[in-house]
N, C-alpha and C positions, 0 to 999 in steps of 0.2 A: 355569877356566871351568866352570860347573855343567853336568852332563849333562842334556839335555832328554829327557823321556819321550816316545817316539813316540806320535803321535796315533792312536788306534784308527780303522781305516777303517770308515766307515758304509756298509753295503750295503743292498740292497733287503730282505734278510732281517732286518737290524736294524730297519728301518722297520716291517716286518710284525709283528715281535715287540713293538715299542713300541706299535703301534696295536691289537694283539690281533686281527689278521686274517691271512689267508693271503698268501703271496707273490703268488699269482695275482690277488688283490684289489688289492694295491698296483700290480701291473702294469696292471691295467685302469684304475685312476685315472690312472696316468702316460700311458696311451695315449688317455685320454679316451674309453674304449670305451662303447658304447651299453649302457644298463641299469644304470649305476652310480648308486646312490641318493645323494641329497644328504648324508645322515648318514654314509655310508661315505666319500664324498669329503672331507667336513670332517674326519673322524677321521684319515684318511691324510695329508692336507695339514698338519694340526697336527703330526703326528709328523715329517714331512719338515722343517718349519720348525724344530722344536725340536732335531732332531738335526743339522740343517745338511746334509741329504742332497743330493748333486748327481748326478743320473742320468748315466751314461756315454752321452752322446749319440752318440759314435762307434760304440759297440757297438749302440745302438738303430738306427743307420742302416745296419747291415750286411745288412739283408734282401736276399736275392738273391746273397749272397757266401759263405754257409756251405757250399754244395753239399751240403745235407742236406735230405731229404724225409721228412716224417712220414706213416706209414700207420696209419689207425685202422680196425680191422676188428671185426665184431660178435662173433666167437668164434674159437677155435682148433680146435674139433672137427670142423668141416666140411672134408673133404679137398678139396673144389672150391676153397675159398678159398686153400689153400696153392699151388695151381697159378696162381691169379691173382697172388699175391704173387711167385711165381717169375718171372712175366713182367715185373712191375714192376721187381723187383730186377735182373734181367739187363740190362734196358734202361738203367736208371740207372747201374748199375755200369760199363757200357761207356763211359759219359760222365763217369766219375769222380765220381759222386754216391753218397752213402751214405744208407741208410734206417734209420729208427727206428720200431718197431712198438708200438702201444698197443692193448689189447683192451678194448672197451667193454661186453661182456657184455650187450648189448641194454638197457642202463640209460641213460636220457637224461642223468641228472645226472653219471654217470661219464664218458659220452662228451663232455659239455660240459667237464668238468674236464680231460680229456686234451687236447682241442683247445686249451684255454687254455694248458696247459703247453707244448705244441708251438709255439704262437705266442710264448710267453715265451722259449723257447730259440732264437728267431730262425731257425727253419727256413725254407727258401726256399718251400716249398709243402706242401700236404697232399693225400693221396688217401684218401677215405673209402670203405670197402667195406661195403655193406649197413647203413648207419647207421639207428638208430631215432630220430634227432632229427627234429623237424619242420622245415618249410621256413624258418620265421622265424629260428631259431637258426643254421641253416647259412648263410643269407644274411648274417647278422650277422658270423659268423666269416669268411666270404669277402670281407667288406669290409676285413679286416685282413691277409689272406694269400691268395695264389693257391690255388684249390681245384678238384679234380676228384672227382666222386662216381660210384662204381660200385654198381649194385644199387638205384638210386633213380631212378624214372621221372618227371622233371619237365622237360619240354622247353620250358617257358616261362621258366625261370630266366635272369636276365640277368647274374648276378654270379658263378656258378660253372658249370662244364661237367659234363656227364654222359656216361658211356660204359656202354652196356648191351647185352646180348644182346636180340634182339627176343623178349621173353618172351611176348607174345600169340601171335606166329607159332609159337613153340616148342610151346605148348599145342595150338594148331590142328593142327600137324604130328603131334603124338602121337595126338590123337583120330582124325584122318583115317587114320593107319596102322592103328588098330584097326578102324575102319569097313571099310577095304580088306580085312581078314581076316574079314569077316562079322559083326562084333560090332555090336550095337545098344544093349544094356544096359551102358553104360559109366559107371562112377562115378568121381568125382575125390576123392582125399584131399588135404586142405589143412591149413593151420595155423590155430589159433584166432587171432582178430584182436586180442586184448587188448594185444599188445606191438608191433603193426605200425605203421609210418609210413604216412602218407596215400598214398605213392607206391611202396609196397613191390612187389618182384617177385612176391610171392604174389598180390597183387590183380590184377596184369597176367595171370598165368597162369590165375586163375579166370575173368577176362573172356574170355580166348582159348578156354578150355574151353566156356564157356556159348555163345559165338558159334558154335563148330564144331558143337555138338550141335543148336542151333536151325537152323543153315544146312543141316544134313543131315536136318532134319525129325524129330529124335529128342528134342525138348524134353520129352516125357513121361518119358524115361529120365534126364533131367539131374538129377544129385544131387551136391552137394558136402558131404562130411563133413569137419568141421574137428577135427583131433586135437590133443592136447597136444604140446608141443615136446620130442621125444626123452626121454621119461620111461618108467618102468615102466608108467604108466597108458596111454601111447600104444600099447605093445604089447598090453596088455589089451584096449583098444578095437579094435585090429586084429583080434585073435582073435575078438572078438564079430562083427565084419563078415564074417570068413571063415566062421563057423559059422551065420550067419543064413540062414533058409530062402529069403529073397529076395536072396541074394547075387548081385551082377551077374556077367556073364560076363567082364568086363574091368575093371581098375583103371588109371586114369591117376593117378599119384602126382605131386604138385607138384615133388618133388625125389627124388633117389636116397636122401636121408635117410629117406624113407618107403618107397620102393620096395624097397631092399635088405632091411630087416627084414620087409617084407611077403612077399617071395618066400621068405625063409628060413622064416617062420612057416607059409606055405602048404605048403611041401615037408615040413616036420617034422610037419604035421597030416595028411599023406596026400593032400593036394590036388595033382593033377598040373598042372604048369605047362609048356606052355600048354593042354594038352588039356581040363582042367577050368576053368582060369582064366588069362586072359592078364594080364600086368602090364608096364607101361611107366613109366619114370622120366624124370627130367630132370636134366641137368648132366653125364652120362657121367663120373662120378667113378671113381677107381681101383677101389673095391670092385665096381662094376658090371661091370668087365672081367674079374674073377676067373672062372675056368672053372666053379666050382661055383655061381656066382651067374648069370653069363651074361645079364645084364639088358639088354633093349632100352632105349635112353635117348637123350635129345636132347643132342647135344654142343654146348656153348656156346663152345668153344675158349677156355678160361680163360686160358692163357698169352698169347694174342693180345689178349684184353680188357685184361690187365695192361700189355702193351706199348703199346697205343693209349692207355690212361689216362696212362702215364708220359710219352709224347711230347706228348699234349695238355697235361699240366701244365707241361712244359718250355716250350711255346710261350706259356703264360700267364705264366710267370716272366720270359720274355724280352720281355714287354710287350703281348701281344695282349689286347685289351679285349672284343672281340665274342664272345658265347657260342657254344659248340659243343655240340651234343647228338647223339651218335653211336650208331647202332644197328648191331650186328653180326649178320649172318644166322646162325641155328642150322642144325645138320645132324642128321638122323635116323641113328642107328647101330642097325642091326637085329641082334639076337642071338636066342637060342632062347626068350625069355620070352613072345613073342607068336606 
């Protein structure tokens, strides 16, 4: 009896190669995802028919059974984010869930691609940390997979949950702490808006700073200086601010990412902190707690944010449909910089 040649298994990768598109594109066609063009759909369906591809419906129906959660974060350099992830991971690991991390590098196209891959890998849910995606693409993704977002203030969303520190309150708390020490000329350093989403924490903190200054009758001193994002130019601009003849008596920095280098530059420039200049940050990151930095900062309780986000996602995975938008109260940690 003649030996039969085994038939080569046709996979989603085979279809993608035949159609000349990505695996993610084939997956979107199979899921009938929003935004697939007619041309792409026709190309993929033709390859599916030609190759006789049969999607594994059992595997596609496994959502909620893999016990895997995807985490998408904006970057790895921010030490505050590592504490958030630790809170997420500890909570999920205790319940026998695994996590997989993707880094979006504040690029919308990369973030979108990573989310699509996580959906394709049949993860049970996603936690996005400080995404730079707009509301529409996040809502689209949330229609396919349970999602919780940290660092994105959008309390009107109906399809995904948000968990945030009260960033407006944190800015007001910082400004009021400086006012209580006799400061009036208080400047805020913030980020340039070129890569921010519409609901970024930076915008919330700017709004809180402005409100606190106006509320105290100090609007004539209200100034927000937007610096580049952690580059050599950022430090050069900080030095310009420190050497300016109209330098304020106090800086509120939107994040310790600004406050830590600011206090370092001030001290190495012979500026006494806090005698000549008071500096307060936000996030209470590990560098802020170092003895030589000793930075007053607003503590956001990053591990608790992560824990709450994880538990909120699990309730989504278990079937909750109504949206939850949670704000966690911040705390002022006073050290020697003010």
